[in-house]
C-alpha positions in Angstrom: -12.0 -9.8 -3.8 -12.2 -5.4 -3.5 -10.4 -3.2 -1.6 -10.6 -0.6 0.6 -8.7 2.3 1.7 -10.0 3.7 5.1 -8.9 7.1 6.4 -9.3 8.9 9.9 -10.4 12.0 9.0 -12.5 13.0 12.7 -11.5 12.2 16.5 -12.9 9.9 18.1 -13.3 11.9 21.2 -16.4 12.7 22.7 -18.0 9.8 20.6 -19.5 6.3 22.4 -17.1 4.0 23.6 -18.4 1.4 20.5 -17.3 3.9 18.4 -13.4 4.5 19.4 -13.2 0.3 19.7 -15.0 0.3 16.1 -11.8 2.4 14.9 -9.5 1.1 16.9 -10.4 -2.6 15.3 -10.2 -1.2 11.5 -6.5 -0.1 12.3 -6.7 3.6 13.0 -6.8 5.5 15.9 -5.4 9.0 15.2 -6.7 11.4 12.1 -4.3 10.7 9.3 -3.8 6.9 9.6 -5.0 4.8 6.5 -5.2 1.2 6.4 -6.1 -1.0 3.6 -9.0 -3.8 3.9 -10.8 -6.6 2.2 -14.5 -5.4 1.4 -16.1 -8.1 3.7 -19.6 -7.7 4.6 -18.0 -7.6 8.8 -15.6 -4.8 7.6 -18.1 -2.5 5.4 -20.8 -3.1 8.8 -18.0 -1.1 10.8 -17.3 1.5 8.2 -20.9 2.4 8.0 -21.2 2.5 12.1 -18.4 5.3 12.2 -18.6 6.7 8.5 -18.8 10.3 9.7 -15.1 9.8 11.2 -13.5 8.4 8.0 -13.5 8.5 4.1 -13.3 5.5 2.2 -12.2 4.7 -0.9 -12.1 1.7 -2.8 -9.0 0.5 -4.9 
């Protein structure tokens, strides 16, 4: 299965609560934090919802 590396590049402040919770579910929470995830449909859906706050690269 493909893996992705997700990095938070913008703050969740001023964005809807659901987007803040999505960041937390991805293991993020502050700018610069990185996490690796398997590219499952559930994870990719979360990534799409907060794409304006994160950067994504395939590993």
